[in-house]
Steps between C-alpha positions, in 0.01 A plus 500: 500500500858430604801694379870467571674813622879502509646700787820560691515504879694808614514682833210303643257549209419321175548727197326387180725496191221630277174692546232312692131531419346417839259700715645649820474260790503187283635206696771303316696183570875504438697186425878535455628344181814445305573730207454284186848503348826684539468791261878545479539143376223542243649823365852354504388187309310702239784747444757221472286328237484830310882524491548759773837478673514413871641847580213669315249279679634600842488868401138460387405316820671768713300768320175308550574466872563876522171568322298278732684635804391854413131402509463607864605857417208548257190699593176303534380634161829397335473153653148451365605614152811282513307192617235550232758534224742219580487171315386174650845387619413133514420497127740773381706277273187338356385847389839570345499182292157582352623821337 
């Protein structure tokens, strides 16, 4: 069975972005890819369509960048809990419109 694991390459190692359920010593193949879409543009477009002012949008985006930038300061347990609780970003706005 094949699964896709998203990771970031930092300091000479690949760090998975979410928990990985693989036995120790499992051999994997890594293929660099392009991140699907610019999240800033998606958020900006959605907020503009909802009537948010450009200044408010930039403030929101700045706060989101600060949040994601603080990820590296979390403990391993906090990272796991955070990763398990966050929404599927690619389909975030789809979830919002179904409410």
